C-alpha positions in Angstrom: 41.9 41.5 51.1 41.9 38.3 53.1 41.3 34.8 51.6 37.8 34.8 53.3 36.8 38.2 51.8 38.1 37.1 48.3 35.9 34.1 48.7 32.9 36.1 49.4 33.7 38.7 46.7 34.0 36.0 44.1 30.7 34.4 45.3 28.6 37.9 45.3 30.3 39.0 41.9 28.9 35.9 40.2 25.4 36.3 41.5 22.8 37.7 38.9 21.4 40.0 41.4 21.5 41.4 44.9 21.3 38.6 47.5 20.1 37.9 50.8 22.9 36.8 53.1 21.0 35.7 56.2 22.3 32.1 55.6 25.9 31.3 54.5 25.8 29.8 51.1 26.7 26.2 51.3 29.3 26.1 48.5 31.5 28.5 50.6 33.8 26.6 52.9 33.4 29.2 55.7 31.8 29.1 59.0 28.7 31.6 59.5 30.6 33.9 61.5 33.6 34.2 59.2 31.0 34.7 56.3 29.4 37.4 58.0 32.6 39.0 59.3 33.9 39.4 55.8 30.5 40.8 54.5 30.6 43.6 57.0 34.4 44.1 56.2 33.5 44.4 52.7 30.5 46.6 53.2 32.7 49.0 55.4 35.2 49.3 52.7 32.5 50.3 50.2 33.3 47.0 48.0 29.8 45.6 48.4 26.5 47.4 48.6 23.4 46.9 50.9 20.3 47.2 49.0 16.8 47.2 51.0 13.8 45.9 49.3 10.9 46.2 51.5 11.8 44.3 54.5 14.5 42.5 53.0 18.1 43.5 53.3 20.1 42.2 50.1 23.9 42.7 49.2 25.6 43.1 45.8 29.0 43.9 44.0 28.9 46.8 42.1 28.5 46.1 38.3 32.2 47.4 37.5 33.9 45.7 40.3 31.8 42.2 39.7 33.1 42.4 35.9 36.7 43.0 37.2 36.4 40.4 39.6 35.0 37.7 37.0 37.4 38.7 34.4 40.5 38.7 36.6 39.8 35.5 38.1 39.0 33.8 34.7 42.6 35.1 33.5 44.3 33.5 36.6 42.5 30.3 36.6 
């Protein structure tokens, strides 16, 4: 996984619910195109899921993967 993908995964894993990604989160030091490329790559590899809520498209990390990322990152900080 690239550093960009790791940043996106960590950010998504720390969200409490599925989030819209139409705009790159300000706290990520990535360009908008890097952010969207990472999201698409992660989605293609089934590491994040796309959730339709009405006319909105949201993204989330599956629960078990999110817990692993949070626990693994905290242990290596």
